[in-house]
C-alpha positions as YAML, in Angstrom:
chain: A
units: angstrom
residues:
- id: 1
  name: MET
  ca: [12.58, -2.62, -30.82]
- id: 2
  name: GLU
  ca: [10.81, -4.50, -33.58]
- id: 3
  name: LYS
  ca: [8.92, -7.77, -33.33]
- id: 4
  name: LYS
  ca: [11.88, -9.71, -34.74]
- id: 5
  name: ASP
  ca: [14.14, -8.20, -32.04]
- id: 6
  name: VAL
  ca: [12.10, -9.39, -29.02]
- id: 7
  name: PRO
  ca: [14.46, -11.65, -27.04]
- id: 8
  name: GLN
  ca: [13.69, -15.36, -27.13]
- id: 9
  name: ASP
  ca: [16.57, -16.95, -25.23]
- id: 10
  name: GLY
  ca: [14.50, -20.08, -24.81]
- id: 11
  name: GLY
  ca: [13.84, -22.22, -21.77]
- id: 12
  name: SER
  ca: [12.88, -19.84, -19.02]
- id: 13
  name: LYS
  ca: [14.66, -20.74, -15.81]
- id: 14
  name: TYR
  ca: [11.57, -19.45, -13.99]
- id: 15
  name: GLY
  ca: [9.18, -22.01, -15.43]
- id: 16
  name: ASP
  ca: [6.44, -20.73, -17.72]
- id: 17
  name: LEU
  ca: [7.07, -17.07, -16.87]
- id: 18
  name: LYS
  ca: [6.74, -14.90, -19.96]
- id: 19
  name: TYR
  ca: [7.73, -11.29, -20.43]
- id: 20
  name: ARG
  ca: [5.47, -9.00, -22.42]
- id: 21
  name: TYR
  ca: [6.83, -6.46, -24.85]
- id: 22
  name: TYR
  ca: [4.82, -3.89, -26.76]
- id: 23
  name: VAL
  ca: [6.30, -3.32, -30.19]
- id: 24
  name: PRO
  ca: [5.12, -1.74, -33.43]
- id: 25
  name: ASP
  ca: [3.93, -4.09, -36.15]
- id: 26
  name: GLU
  ca: [4.51, -3.58, -39.88]
- id: 27
  name: ASN
  ca: [1.63, -1.02, -40.00]
- id: 28
  name: GLY
  ca: [3.00, 0.97, -37.07]
- id: 29
  name: ASP
  ca: [0.28, -0.24, -34.69]
- id: 30
  name: ILE
  ca: [1.35, -1.44, -31.26]
- id: 31
  name: GLU
  ca: [1.08, -5.16, -30.63]
- id: 32
  name: CYS
  ca: [1.88, -7.34, -27.66]
- id: 33
  name: VAL
  ca: [4.59, -9.97, -28.08]
- id: 34
  name: ASN
  ca: [5.48, -12.57, -25.45]
- id: 35
  name: SER
  ca: [9.11, -13.39, -24.81]
- id: 36
  name: SER
  ca: [10.46, -16.57, -23.29]
- id: 37
  name: GLY
  ca: [13.09, -14.48, -21.59]
- id: 38
  name: TRP
  ca: [16.41, -12.82, -21.81]
- id: 39
  name: GLU
  ca: [19.59, -13.81, -19.99]
- id: 40
  name: VAL
  ca: [20.18, -10.19, -18.89]
- id: 41
  name: ILE
  ca: [16.85, -10.18, -17.02]
- id: 42
  name: TYR
  ca: [17.62, -13.53, -15.40]
- id: 43
  name: THR
  ca: [21.01, -12.32, -14.20]
- id: 44
  name: ALA
  ca: [19.59, -9.07, -12.80]
- id: 45
  name: SER
  ca: [16.78, -10.96, -11.07]
- id: 46
  name: ASP
  ca: [19.19, -13.49, -9.58]
- id: 47
  name: ASN
  ca: [21.44, -10.70, -8.30]
- id: 48
  name: PHE
  ca: [18.46, -8.91, -6.74]
- id: 49
  name: TRP
  ca: [17.23, -11.99, -4.87]
- id: 50
  name: GLU
  ca: [20.75, -12.86, -3.76]
- id: 51
  name: SER
  ca: [21.00, -9.38, -2.23]
- id: 52
  name: VAL
  ca: [17.60, -9.75, -0.54]
- id: 53
  name: ASN
  ca: [18.64, -13.10, 0.94]
- id: 54
  name: GLU
  ca: [21.90, -11.61, 2.27]
- id: 55
  name: ASP
  ca: [19.91, -8.80, 3.90]
- id: 56
  name: LEU
  ca: [17.52, -11.33, 5.41]
- id: 57
  name: ALA
  ca: [20.43, -13.25, 6.96]
- id: 58
  name: GLY
  ca: [21.54, -10.07, 8.70]
- id: 59
  name: ILE
  ca: [18.00, -9.28, 9.82]
- id: 60
  name: ILE
  ca: [17.56, -12.79, 11.27]
- id: 61
  name: ALA
  ca: [20.71, -12.30, 13.32]
- id: 62
  name: ARG
  ca: [19.43, -8.94, 14.60]
- id: 63
  name: VAL
  ca: [16.03, -10.43, 15.47]
- id: 64
  name: LYS
  ca: [17.75, -13.18, 17.45]
- id: 65
  name: LYS
  ca: [19.82, -10.56, 19.30]
- id: 66
  name: GLY
  ca: [16.65, -8.66, 20.18]
- id: 67
  name: GLU
  ca: [17.51, -5.60, 18.08]
- id: 68
  name: LEU
  ca: [14.62, -6.01, 15.62]
- id: 69
  name: SER
  ca: [11.17, -7.57, 15.73]
- id: 70
  name: PRO
  ca: [10.11, -10.44, 13.46]
- id: 71
  name: LEU
  ca: [8.07, -7.87, 11.52]
- id: 72
  name: ALA
  ca: [11.34, -6.56, 10.06]
- id: 73
  name: TYR
  ca: [12.07, -10.00, 8.62]
- id: 74
  name: TYR
  ca: [8.70, -10.36, 6.91]
- id: 75
  name: MET
  ca: [8.69, -6.78, 5.63]
- id: 76
  name: ASN
  ca: [12.09, -7.25, 4.00]
- id: 77
  name: LYS
  ca: [11.29, -10.74, 2.75]
- id: 78
  name: HIS
  ca: [8.38, -9.22, 0.83]
- id: 79
  name: THR
  ca: [10.63, -6.37, -0.39]
- id: 80
  name: MET
  ca: [8.58, -3.67, 1.31]
- id: 81
  name: ASP
  ca: [9.60, -0.53, 3.11]
- id: 82
  name: ALA
  ca: [7.81, 0.96, 6.12]
- id: 83
  name: LYS
  ca: [5.77, 3.35, 4.01]
- id: 84
  name: THR
  ca: [4.46, 0.59, 1.73]
- id: 85
  name: LEU
  ca: [3.67, -1.74, 4.62]
- id: 86
  name: GLY
  ca: [1.93, 1.11, 6.42]
- id: 87
  name: ARG
  ca: [-0.35, 1.66, 3.45]
- id: 88
  name: TYR
  ca: [-1.34, -2.01, 3.46]
- id: 89
  name: VAL
  ca: [-2.17, -2.07, 7.17]
- id: 90
  name: GLY
  ca: [-3.54, 1.46, 7.45]
- id: 91
  name: LEU
  ca: [-0.79, 2.88, 9.67]
- id: 92
  name: SER
  ca: [1.68, 5.70, 9.25]
- id: 93
  name: LYS
  ca: [5.27, 5.00, 8.30]
- id: 94
  name: TRP
  ca: [6.59, 6.09, 11.71]
- id: 95
  name: ARG
  ca: [4.25, 3.69, 13.52]
- id: 96
  name: VAL
  ca: [5.41, 0.80, 11.34]
- id: 97
  name: LYS
  ca: [9.02, 1.78, 12.09]
- id: 98
  name: ARG
  ca: [8.18, 1.68, 15.78]
- id: 99
  name: HIS
  ca: [6.80, -1.84, 15.37]
- id: 100
  name: LEU
  ca: [10.07, -2.96, 13.77]
- id: 101
  name: LYS
  ca: [11.61, -2.70, 17.23]
- id: 102
  name: PRO
  ca: [10.84, -5.46, 19.75]
- id: 103
  name: ARG
  ca: [9.32, -3.10, 22.31]
- id: 104
  name: GLY
  ca: [6.87, -1.61, 19.79]
- id: 105
  name: PHE
  ca: [6.04, -4.99, 18.28]
- id: 106
  name: ASN
  ca: [5.37, -6.59, 21.66]
- id: 107
  name: SER
  ca: [2.90, -3.83, 22.52]
- id: 108
  name: LEU
  ca: [0.70, -4.58, 19.47]
- id: 109
  name: ASP
  ca: [-2.83, -5.80, 20.12]
- id: 110
  name: ASP
  ca: [-4.32, -8.84, 18.40]
- id: 111
  name: GLU
  ca: [-6.11, -6.77, 15.75]
- id: 112
  name: ALA
  ca: [-2.91, -5.05, 14.61]
- id: 113
  name: LEU
  ca: [-1.06, -8.37, 14.54]
- id: 114
  name: LYS
  ca: [-3.85, -9.85, 12.39]
- id: 115
  name: ARG
  ca: [-3.61, -6.96, 9.94]
- id: 116
  name: TYR
  ca: [0.15, -7.41, 9.61]
- id: 117
  name: ALA
  ca: [-0.19, -11.20, 9.29]
- id: 118
  name: SER
  ca: [-2.85, -10.89, 6.58]
- id: 119
  name: VAL
  ca: [-0.56, -8.70, 4.47]
- id: 120
  name: PHE
  ca: [2.06, -11.46, 4.48]
- id: 121
  name: ASN
  ca: [-0.55, -14.23, 4.16]
- id: 122
  name: ILE
  ca: [0.63, -15.93, 7.35]
- id: 123
  name: THR
  ca: [-0.82, -16.59, 10.80]
- id: 124
  name: VAL
  ca: [-0.24, -14.37, 13.81]
- id: 125
  name: GLU
  ca: [1.81, -17.19, 15.36]
- id: 126
  name: GLN
  ca: [4.08, -17.27, 12.30]
- id: 127
  name: LEU
  ca: [4.41, -13.48, 12.43]
- id: 128
  name: LYS
  ca: [5.72, -13.68, 15.98]
- id: 129
  name: GLU
  ca: [8.61, -15.94, 14.93]
- id: 130
  name: ILE
  ca: [11.10, -16.14, 12.13]
- id: 131
  name: PRO
  ca: [11.62, -19.33, 10.16]
...
């Protein structure tokens, strides 16, 4: 892609968000060019978040039935898996998976709840419920 080919579809639907492309200039050196966006990226992003929101609706229903803990909601809302969340809180993937179940979640002490809550930038009280 050359500098003249960097997409500028105008008017980002995500506010002032800019995409950065690295393209060769006329001397062959790499330069950074900002793009106001590209409709293909917007469509893909919209589809992704629509899928996440559908998954969250199913997770909310399962939390209300007592099949999952509220931790499952927040983990999926932040598009994490058990391994990633475990790295943030300093626990193994299998322990995080155990905490996704109500029984495991309810056995957590205050310190573990605080670590989980801090990852999601919420309070422990918010972590214990779903919006």
